C-alpha positions as CSV (number, residue, x, y, z in Angstrom):
1,X,-52.2,110.2,-217.1
2,X,-55.0,109.9,-215.0
3,X,-55.8,106.6,-216.8
4,X,-52.1,105.3,-215.9
5,X,-52.6,106.3,-212.5
6,X,-55.8,104.2,-212.2
7,X,-54.1,101.5,-213.8
8,X,-51.4,101.3,-211.0
9,X,-53.8,101.6,-208.2
10,X,-55.8,98.7,-209.4
11,X,-52.6,96.6,-210.2
12,X,-51.0,97.3,-206.7
13,X,-53.0,95.0,-204.6
14,X,-52.5,91.9,-207.1
15,X,-48.7,92.6,-206.8
16,X,-49.2,92.6,-203.0
17,X,-51.0,89.5,-202.9
18,X,-49.0,87.6,-205.4
19,X,-45.9,88.7,-203.3
20,X,-47.4,87.2,-200.2
21,X,-48.4,84.1,-201.7
22,X,-44.8,83.5,-202.7
23,X,-43.3,83.8,-199.4
24,X,-45.8,81.2,-198.1
25,X,-44.7,78.7,-200.4
26,X,-40.7,78.8,-199.8
27,X,-39.5,75.2,-199.2
28,X,-37.5,74.5,-196.2
29,X,-35.8,71.4,-194.9
30,X,-37.6,69.0,-192.7
31,X,-35.5,69.8,-189.6
32,X,-35.5,73.5,-190.2
33,X,-37.3,75.4,-187.4
34,X,-39.3,77.3,-189.8
35,X,-40.9,74.3,-191.1
36,X,-44.8,74.5,-190.0
37,X,-45.1,70.6,-190.3
38,X,-42.2,69.9,-187.7
39,X,-44.2,70.2,-184.6
40,X,-46.9,68.0,-186.0
41,X,-44.6,65.3,-186.9
42,X,-43.1,65.5,-183.5
43,X,-46.6,65.0,-181.9
44,X,-47.3,62.0,-183.9
45,X,-43.9,60.4,-183.2
46,X,-44.7,61.2,-179.2
47,X,-48.1,59.5,-179.5
48,X,-46.6,56.8,-181.5
49,X,-44.0,56.2,-178.8
50,X,-46.4,56.4,-175.9
51,X,-48.8,53.9,-177.5
52,X,-46.0,51.5,-177.8
53,X,-44.7,51.7,-174.3
54,X,-48.5,51.5,-172.9
55,X,-48.5,48.0,-174.5
56,X,-45.8,46.6,-172.8
57,X,-46.3,44.7,-169.3
58,X,-44.6,46.6,-166.5
59,X,-43.5,44.4,-163.4
60,X,-44.9,46.1,-160.1
61,X,-42.7,44.5,-157.4
62,X,-45.2,45.7,-154.8
63,X,-47.8,43.0,-156.3
64,X,-45.5,40.0,-156.0
65,X,-46.7,37.5,-153.5
66,X,-44.4,34.8,-151.8
67,X,-45.9,31.9,-150.2
68,X,-44.8,28.4,-149.1
69,X,-46.1,24.8,-148.2
70,X,-44.2,23.3,-145.5
71,X,-45.0,19.8,-143.9
72,X,-43.5,17.8,-141.1
73,X,-44.4,14.6,-139.4
74,X,-42.3,12.4,-137.3
75,X,-43.1,9.3,-135.5
76,X,-41.6,5.8,-134.7
77,X,-42.8,4.3,-138.0
78,X,-43.6,7.5,-139.9
79,X,-41.6,10.4,-141.3
80,X,-43.0,13.1,-143.7
81,X,-41.0,16.1,-144.8
82,X,-42.4,18.6,-147.4
83,X,-41.5,21.9,-148.7
84,X,-42.9,23.9,-151.5
85,X,-42.2,27.6,-152.5
86,X,-44.5,29.6,-154.1
87,X,-44.3,33.0,-156.0
88,X,-47.6,34.9,-157.2
89,X,-48.7,38.1,-158.9
90,X,-51.4,40.1,-157.9
91,X,-52.9,41.2,-161.2
92,X,-55.8,43.0,-159.7
93,X,-58.4,42.5,-157.0
94,X,-60.0,39.6,-158.9
95,X,-56.9,37.6,-160.1
96,X,-53.6,36.1,-158.7
97,X,-51.2,33.7,-160.5
98,X,-48.1,32.3,-160.2
99,X,-45.8,29.2,-160.1
100,X,-44.1,26.9,-157.5
101,X,-41.9,24.0,-156.7
102,X,-42.7,21.1,-154.5
103,X,-40.5,18.5,-152.7
104,X,-41.5,15.8,-150.4
105,X,-39.9,12.6,-148.8
106,X,-41.9,10.0,-147.1
107,X,-40.7,6.9,-145.1
108,X,-42.7,4.5,-143.7
109,X,-41.7,1.1,-141.7
110,X,-44.6,-1.5,-141.5
111,X,-44.3,-5.1,-140.0
112,X,-43.2,-6.9,-143.4
113,X,-41.5,-3.7,-145.6
114,X,-40.0,-0.3,-145.4
115,X,-41.4,2.1,-148.1
116,X,-39.6,5.3,-149.0
117,X,-41.2,7.8,-151.5
118,X,-39.7,11.2,-153.0
119,X,-41.3,13.6,-155.3
120,X,-40.2,16.6,-157.1
121,X,-42.9,18.7,-158.7
122,X,-43.5,21.9,-160.6
123,X,-46.9,23.6,-160.6
124,X,-48.7,26.5,-162.2
125,X,-51.6,28.0,-160.0
126,X,-54.3,30.8,-160.3
127,X,-56.7,32.2,-157.7
128,X,-59.9,33.8,-158.7
129,X,-61.9,36.1,-156.6
130,X,-65.3,36.9,-157.6
131,X,-65.9,38.6,-154.3
132,X,-63.4,39.6,-151.8
133,X,-63.6,36.6,-149.4
134,X,-64.4,33.8,-151.9
135,X,-61.8,32.3,-154.0
136,X,-61.7,29.7,-157.0
137,X,-58.5,27.6,-157.3
138,X,-56.9,26.0,-160.1
139,X,-53.2,24.1,-160.1
140,X,-52.0,22.0,-163.0
141,X,-48.9,20.1,-161.9
142,X,-46.5,17.7,-163.0
143,X,-44.5,15.5,-160.5
144,X,-41.9,13.1,-160.5
145,X,-41.9,10.4,-158.1
146,X,-39.1,7.7,-157.1
147,X,-40.4,4.9,-154.8
148,X,-38.5,2.0,-153.2
149,X,-40.3,-1.0,-151.3
150,X,-37.8,-3.2,-149.2
151,X,-39.0,-6.4,-147.8
152,X,-37.9,-8.1,-144.8
153,X,-36.8,-10.7,-147.0
154,X,-34.3,-8.3,-148.6
155,X,-36.4,-8.1,-152.0
156,X,-36.4,-4.5,-153.4
157,X,-39.1,-3.1,-155.8
158,X,-38.3,0.5,-157.2
159,X,-40.9,2.6,-159.1
160,X,-40.3,5.8,-161.0
161,X,-42.5,7.8,-163.2
162,X,-44.4,11.1,-163.8
163,X,-47.5,11.7,-162.2
164,X,-49.5,14.8,-163.5
165,X,-52.3,16.4,-161.4
166,X,-55.0,19.1,-162.2
167,X,-56.3,20.3,-159.0
168,X,-59.5,22.5,-158.7
169,X,-61.0,23.8,-155.6
170,X,-63.1,26.6,-154.0
171,X,-63.3,28.2,-150.5
172,X,-62.5,31.0,-148.6
173,X,-59.9,34.1,-148.6
174,X,-59.2,34.9,-145.1
175,X,-56.8,37.8,-145.3
176,X,-53.4,36.2,-146.8
177,X,-54.7,32.7,-146.3
178,X,-56.8,30.4,-148.7
179,X,-58.8,27.8,-147.2
180,X,-60.3,25.5,-150.1
181,X,-61.8,22.3,-150.7
182,X,-59.8,20.6,-153.6
183,X,-60.1,17.6,-155.9
184,X,-57.6,16.0,-158.5
185,X,-59.3,15.6,-161.5
186,X,-56.7,13.2,-163.2
187,X,-56.6,10.9,-160.2
188,X,-53.2,9.4,-161.4
189,X,-52.2,6.2,-159.5
190,X,-48.9,7.8,-158.2
191,X,-50.6,11.1,-157.5
192,X,-49.3,12.9,-154.2
193,X,-52.9,13.9,-153.6
194,X,-55.5,11.9,-151.6
195,X,-58.3,10.4,-153.5
196,X,-61.7,12.3,-153.4
197,X,-62.0,15.7,-151.9
198,X,-59.5,17.2,-149.4
199,X,-58.7,20.3,-147.6
200,X,-56.0,22.6,-148.8
201,X,-54.5,25.7,-147.0
202,X,-52.0,28.1,-148.5
203,X,-50.9,31.6,-147.7
204,X,-49.2,34.5,-149.6
205,X,-47.6,37.6,-148.3
């Protein structure tokens, strides 16, 4: 009898261990609250969603910058009107980029002919600020020009065409204003920009 009691005492821990092991391996559905892997799966999903969202560009309206180039000159024999709205985005303290449109009308009366020029253009631009008050400027643009020359004899010459430009410049940033010394690398015959170096001024708010 003592032998049977001793045998039962030795067998009891093994039975208890086997029962505990069986309870730990019960299979449950993935959506069941008892699923110990559910929280891990949710955390991995949340991390994946956060990672995907962080890779998307979010537009911050406070970083939008609006500017315009406006020109007006009137005299007896000369008329110039120009307007060029620009919109930029301040990506950080070192870089701003954007795009703009430009239109100008020029009329000149000389002794033997009258000349009228019209231009409509589109441009992209970028400003780099290596330090707070220094700027480096680049602006590729595509302009369409139509020009008419009317001579006193009644003869009329029309000249239409596309004039590309690539403007590079460097200068100072004074608050919202940029003052740069610019140069048109392409130097197209119908370019609206002067030959050689010229001064450029722009402001963004």
